[in-house]
N, C-alpha and C positions, 0 to 999 in steps of 0.2 A: 581535671576532667577533659575528656576529648569530645570534640563536637561531632555529632552524627552527620555524615554526608547525606545530602538530599538526593532524591531520585531524579534521574534525567527525564525529560518529557517523554522519550520513547519507552522508558521503563514504566512510567505511569500509565501510558496508553496500553501497554502489554498487560499490566496488572489489572487494569479496568476491564479489559476484554476477558481476562480469566474469571472475573466475578460473573459476567454474563454467561460464559460457557459452562462454568461449574454449576451454577444454579438453574440455568435454563428458565429464567423467570423474567417477568416484566417489572420494571422499577419506576418510581418517581424520583425526581432529583433529591428530595429530602431523604429518601430511603438510602440512596447511594452515598449521600454525604455522611450518613451514620455508619454504613457498612464498610466503605473504602478505607477510612483511617484505621478501623479495628482489625480488619482481615488482611489488608494489602499494604498498609503503611503509606497510603496516599493522603496528604494533608487535606483536611476538609475544605480549606480555602481554594485549593486547586482542582477539586473534583468537577466543578461546573465547567471550567476551562478545558480540562482533559476530555470530558464527555462531549462538549461542543465540537472539539477537533475530530473526535471519532464520528460524530454525526455528519460533519462536513465532508469527511472522507468516505462516507457511505458504509462504514463498518458497523455502525449502530443505527437502528431505525428509531425514529421519533414520531409520535403521533399525538396531536392535541385532541383530547376528548373532554368536552366541557371546558372547564377552566384549568385542567391539569394536563401536563405533558407526561407521556409515558415513553420509556426507553426500553429497547430490547435488542438482543443480538443472539442468534442461534448458530451453533457450530456448522449446521448443514448449509446455511447461507454463505458462510465464509468458504466452505469447501467448494460450493458451486461457483463462487466468484473467482476463486483461484483457478478452477478448471477452465472457466471462460477466458480468463487472462492468458492461461497457458495456450489455449487454442488460437487466440489472436496472435500471440507471439510466434507460435509455430507457423502460422500462415504467412506472417511477415517474413520469417526466416526463409521459407520456401520461395516466396516472391523475390526476395533479395538474392537468393542463390540462382534462380532462373535469370534474373537481370544480369548478374555477374557473368554467367555462362554466355549469354547473348553478347555482352560487351567484349568478352574474350574472343568470341568468334569474329566480331567485327574488327577487332584489332588485328587478328590473323589475316583477314581479308585485305585490310588496309596495307599490311606489310608486303603483300605479294606484288612483285614488280618494282619494288623500291630498293634502293641501296643506300647504305649510310654514307654520308659525306664526312670528310675530315676537315675541320675548321683550321684555317691557317691563322696563326697569331702574329701580328705585326709588332 
């Protein structure tokens, strides 16, 4: 018999997000502990750990109502988060490009009137 290879942490996170995106529903931990092993092959023992890592990264929302914790993630939130991240990265890129251009100009200004010297080795 061959042993079945376990899932990596990233694969578990991806599969857990698929549960949320496919169902577009709100879950409690006990519900996810039943669904994840059957549908996505995530072991019941690691569901809580994977879910907590997704909550910590802001990919899944969690709210305590009464004595229960409810978890949800909708595809539209993920899309908006990616768009915001893209906007931030594009602005950082443009700032970096402007800084690069200004530094290049200052290098050219500094080179005016200078000549390179040759070092003599003794």
